[in-house]
MINU-34029 format. One line per 10 residues: number of its first residue (from 1); for each residue x, y, z of C-alpha. Coordinates in Angstrom, 3 decimals. Example, Ala and Ser with C-alpha at 12.3 -4.5 7.8 and 13.67 -1.06 7.14 Angstrom:
# residues 2
1 = 12.300:-4.500:7.800 ~ 13.670:-1.060:7.140
***
This chain:
# residues 272
1 = 148.170:109.355:104.611 ~ 144.965:107.799:103.323 ~ 141.918:108.325:105.500 ~ 140.306:105.305:107.117 ~ 136.720:104.089:106.970 ~ 134.785:101.411:108.813 ~ 131.902:99.856:106.888 ~ 129.378:98.458:109.357 ~ 127.423:95.491:107.948 ~ 125.449:93.855:110.737
11 = 123.644:91.341:108.532 ~ 120.283:92.844:109.482 ~ 120.182:95.485:106.730 ~ 117.735:95.480:103.836 ~ 119.081:93.668:100.776 ~ 119.877:96.919:99.012 ~ 121.573:98.236:102.162 ~ 124.041:95.402:102.388 ~ 124.709:95.555:98.644 ~ 125.370:99.307:98.824
21 = 127.707:98.977:101.785 ~ 129.760:96.305:100.023 ~ 129.988:98.535:96.949 ~ 130.952:101.384:99.262 ~ 133.785:99.328:100.749 ~ 135.107:98.463:97.296 ~ 134.875:102.073:96.122 ~ 136.630:103.429:99.217 ~ 139.426:100.905:98.727 ~ 139.847:101.999:95.088
31 = 140.148:105.583:96.277 ~ 142.972:104.632:98.629 ~ 141.099:104.733:101.912 ~ 141.993:102.187:104.563 ~ 138.824:100.070:104.808 ~ 137.616:97.830:107.614 ~ 134.391:95.864:107.204 ~ 132.874:95.014:110.583 ~ 129.768:93.294:111.902 ~ 129.945:95.220:115.183
41 = 131.207:98.777:115.541 ~ 134.945:98.869:116.272 ~ 135.763:102.595:116.158 ~ 139.097:104.221:115.485 ~ 138.432:105.129:111.844 ~ 137.952:108.612:110.420 ~ 134.663:107.560:108.841 ~ 131.906:105.089:109.670 ~ 129.435:104.057:106.956 ~ 126.166:102.302:107.754
51 = 122.692:101.695:106.362 ~ 119.513:102.599:108.243 ~ 120.270:104.603:111.361 ~ 116.851:103.865:112.838 ~ 117.989:100.451:114.102 ~ 119.200:100.735:117.698 ~ 122.667:99.163:117.415 ~ 123.521:101.132:114.278 ~ 122.228:104.322:115.898 ~ 124.488:103.643:118.892
61 = 127.441:103.124:116.546 ~ 126.706:106.468:114.879 ~ 126.814:108.350:118.179 ~ 129.927:106.527:119.369 ~ 131.673:107.494:116.129 ~ 130.715:111.150:116.530 ~ 131.729:111.188:120.195 ~ 135.156:109.881:119.161 ~ 135.559:112.812:116.764 ~ 134.857:110.962:113.507
71 = 132.255:111.258:110.777 ~ 129.349:108.894:110.147 ~ 127.957:108.445:106.615 ~ 124.326:107.378:107.007 ~ 122.755:105.725:103.958 ~ 119.075:105.025:103.229 ~ 116.588:104.945:100.351 ~ 116.617:107.897:97.954 ~ 114.704:111.157:97.932 ~ 113.268:111.023:94.430
81 = 111.635:108.269:92.405 ~ 113.766:108.644:89.289 ~ 114.870:106.006:88.410 ~ 113.597:104.641:91.715 ~ 113.700:104.965:95.459 ~ 115.969:101.992:95.852 ~ 114.389:99.091:97.662 ~ 116.170:96.265:95.888 ~ 119.794:95.851:94.787 ~ 120.474:97.361:91.389
91 = 121.039:100.797:89.910 ~ 118.741:103.182:91.751 ~ 119.085:106.260:93.936 ~ 120.035:106.203:97.603 ~ 120.520:109.123:99.948 ~ 123.216:109.937:102.464 ~ 123.661:112.238:105.415 ~ 126.627:112.984:107.671 ~ 126.299:112.474:111.436 ~ 122.688:113.675:111.679
101 = 119.708:111.833:110.211 ~ 119.209:114.522:107.577 ~ 121.757:116.660:105.687 ~ 120.119:120.088:105.827 ~ 122.935:121.486:107.996 ~ 125.357:120.941:105.092 ~ 123.238:122.398:102.281 ~ 124.670:125.912:102.597 ~ 128.073:124.582:101.562 ~ 126.705:122.219:98.893
111 = 126.987:123.154:95.184 ~ 123.797:124.357:93.486 ~ 125.053:124.161:89.906 ~ 122.260:121.826:88.783 ~ 124.508:119.284:87.070 ~ 123.247:116.364:89.170 ~ 119.628:117.470:89.473 ~ 119.324:117.909:85.712 ~ 120.146:114.216:85.238 ~ 116.920:113.293:87.019
121 = 114.715:114.852:84.343 ~ 112.349:116.282:86.958 ~ 110.239:119.327:86.089 ~ 108.756:121.518:88.805 ~ 104.953:121.602:88.899 ~ 102.352:123.872:90.460 ~ 99.783:121.386:91.746 ~ 98.630:123.216:94.898 ~ 95.094:124.501:95.372 ~ 94.514:127.202:97.990
131 = 91.399:125.609:99.514 ~ 92.489:122.014:98.957 ~ 93.018:119.484:101.706 ~ 95.749:119.618:104.318 ~ 97.673:116.333:104.306 ~ 99.474:115.107:107.417 ~ 102.192:112.577:106.615 ~ 102.677:109.732:109.083 ~ 106.065:109.034:110.619 ~ 105.760:105.262:110.503
141 = 106.379:102.790:113.323 ~ 110.177:102.710:112.968 ~ 110.519:106.492:113.208 ~ 108.061:106.705:116.076 ~ 110.127:104.200:118.031 ~ 113.478:105.694:117.007 ~ 112.458:109.230:118.019 ~ 110.111:108.371:120.872 ~ 107.200:110.315:119.346 ~ 104.249:107.939:119.618
151 = 101.594:110.679:119.595 ~ 102.993:112.951:116.880 ~ 100.478:112.014:114.170 ~ 97.277:112.256:116.177 ~ 98.409:115.469:117.909 ~ 99.347:117.055:114.581 ~ 96.086:115.982:112.935 ~ 94.029:117.413:115.791 ~ 95.893:120.722:115.715 ~ 95.519:120.971:111.937
161 = 91.765:120.452:112.222 ~ 91.584:123.418:114.612 ~ 93.851:125.604:112.452 ~ 92.025:124.880:109.187 ~ 88.315:124.443:110.020 ~ 87.257:125.156:106.412 ~ 89.533:122.540:104.844 ~ 89.631:118.766:104.891 ~ 92.485:117.403:106.996 ~ 93.636:114.040:105.645
171 = 96.141:111.486:106.857 ~ 98.639:109.495:104.798 ~ 100.097:106.626:106.834 ~ 103.655:105.392:106.446 ~ 104.157:102.827:105.123 ~ 101.022:103.333:103.053 ~ 100.187:99.614:102.868 ~ 100.051:99.281:106.676 ~ 97.207:100.912:108.544 ~ 97.828:102.707:111.828
181 = 95.275:100.962:114.006 ~ 95.547:103.634:116.710 ~ 94.638:106.477:114.340 ~ 91.063:106.738:113.051 ~ 91.196:109.570:110.524 ~ 90.158:110.109:106.879 ~ 92.975:109.013:104.564 ~ 94.518:110.975:101.727 ~ 93.432:110.033:98.240 ~ 95.607:108.722:95.436
191 = 97.936:105.755:95.345 ~ 101.141:107.437:94.198 ~ 102.337:110.400:96.193 ~ 102.047:112.742:93.190 ~ 98.350:111.853:92.939 ~ 97.824:112.373:96.662 ~ 99.465:115.803:96.551 ~ 97.610:117.084:93.498 ~ 95.217:119.807:94.638 ~ 96.433:119.872:98.244
201 = 96.869:123.187:100.018 ~ 99.491:122.105:102.574 ~ 101.603:119.131:103.607 ~ 102.537:118.750:107.280 ~ 105.227:116.244:108.180 ~ 107.930:115.830:110.738 ~ 110.801:114.841:108.450 ~ 109.363:112.866:105.515 ~ 110.745:112.534:101.970 ~ 107.231:113.644:100.995
211 = 108.451:117.194:101.676 ~ 110.719:116.771:98.644 ~ 107.815:115.432:96.565 ~ 105.739:118.427:97.659 ~ 108.567:120.792:96.746 ~ 108.572:119.369:93.229 ~ 104.768:119.586:93.093 ~ 104.642:123.175:94.364 ~ 102.582:122.282:97.447 ~ 103.452:124.281:100.623
221 = 105.116:122.331:103.429 ~ 105.490:122.615:107.182 ~ 108.151:120.311:108.662 ~ 110.327:120.040:111.749 ~ 113.327:118.177:110.348 ~ 114.392:116.353:107.213 ~ 116.445:117.618:104.305 ~ 113.739:120.053:103.217 ~ 113.796:121.797:106.614 ~ 116.743:123.775:105.192
231 = 114.225:125.605:103.009 ~ 110.871:125.314:104.775 ~ 112.129:126.605:108.132 ~ 111.932:130.038:106.445 ~ 108.332:129.609:105.284 ~ 105.916:127.036:103.942 ~ 105.596:128.445:100.436 ~ 108.966:129.441:98.907 ~ 109.146:130.649:95.336 ~ 110.119:128.547:92.342
241 = 113.712:129.806:92.332 ~ 114.188:128.814:95.988 ~ 112.672:125.387:95.375 ~ 114.982:124.795:92.435 ~ 117.998:125.963:94.438 ~ 117.138:123.464:97.177 ~ 116.637:120.564:94.784 ~ 119.938:121.269:93.035 ~ 121.778:121.137:96.353 ~ 119.858:118.077:97.538
251 = 120.880:116.147:94.433 ~ 124.433:116.010:95.826 ~ 123.104:114.064:98.809 ~ 121.565:111.405:96.590 ~ 123.687:109.001:94.569 ~ 123.099:106.043:92.336 ~ 124.099:102.731:93.807 ~ 126.911:102.574:91.224 ~ 128.297:106.018:92.189 ~ 130.003:105.100:95.436
261 = 133.408:106.494:94.414 ~ 131.811:109.807:93.496 ~ 129.869:109.778:96.765 ~ 133.009:109.196:98.858 ~ 134.827:111.968:96.995 ~ 131.960:114.362:97.693 ~ 131.641:113.412:101.367 ~ 135.336:113.929:102.040 ~ 135.206:117.282:100.231 ~ 132.148:118.545:102.090
271 = 133.656:117.596:105.459 ~ 137.177:118.815:104.746
***
C-alpha cells in the first residue's frame, strides 16, 4: 500500500516555502503516495511535510506528528550558496531534516559517495589563521524565541573574550542587515560570509549554517547543534578528509527545488 503524506501549507510561509510544498505534494502524488494538503495539521498520515519549523503552529504540528508515530519532513533554506540559498521561488537549493531541526542524527546512515556534492562545484579552502579573530555567530530573533535562548549571544561572546584574551572576539548578527540593539559588540568584517571567515581562527555558533561555510573554508568550529554538529562534536578542527566526508553526506539533505521526487525517494529510504 502506498504511504501517506500530509503537506501542511498554512499560508504564512515564505514565498519559496509555499512553492516548494506545492511541488512536494505534486511529486509525492507522482510517486504514488496518498497526499493530503492541509491548512491546519490533521494527523493520521505516515509523513508530514512543512516549511519553517520555527513558527509555533508548525512546530506544534511537528511534535504531534512524532508523538503519533509518524515522520516529519522539515524544509528550510539551503546549506550552501550554489546556486543559491533559496529565498525566492525558482531553482535553488533547500534543505530538509526529519523530525529534529537538524539532520545530524541521520548522517551515519547517509551515503558519502560524493555524487551530489560534486554537482555543487565547491572546492575546500584553508582560510583559517591561528591568531585571527574568533567570530560568534548570532542566532537571530526567530531562533532565540523558538529555543528560548535570549542571552545565548552575549553569554557566548563574554566567555569567548575570557577564553581568548589575545584575540579579537567579533560578532556577526543574524540576519546581518538587522542590528541586535541589545548587544553592543564589535562586528565581524566582510559582507559575504566567505569574506568574514577569511583569516578567522574560530567560529562559535549554536546551530548556524555558517558552520557549513566554515567547514568549506577550513576554519575551526565550535557548535552545539546543527547539521555540522555530527562532525564538530568530536573536535573543532577536523582534517580535510573528515570535512569532505561530512559535506558529501550533507549534500543528500539538500535538494534543488525541482528535485522533490528524488527528495521523497531519499527520505523514505533513509527512514525505512
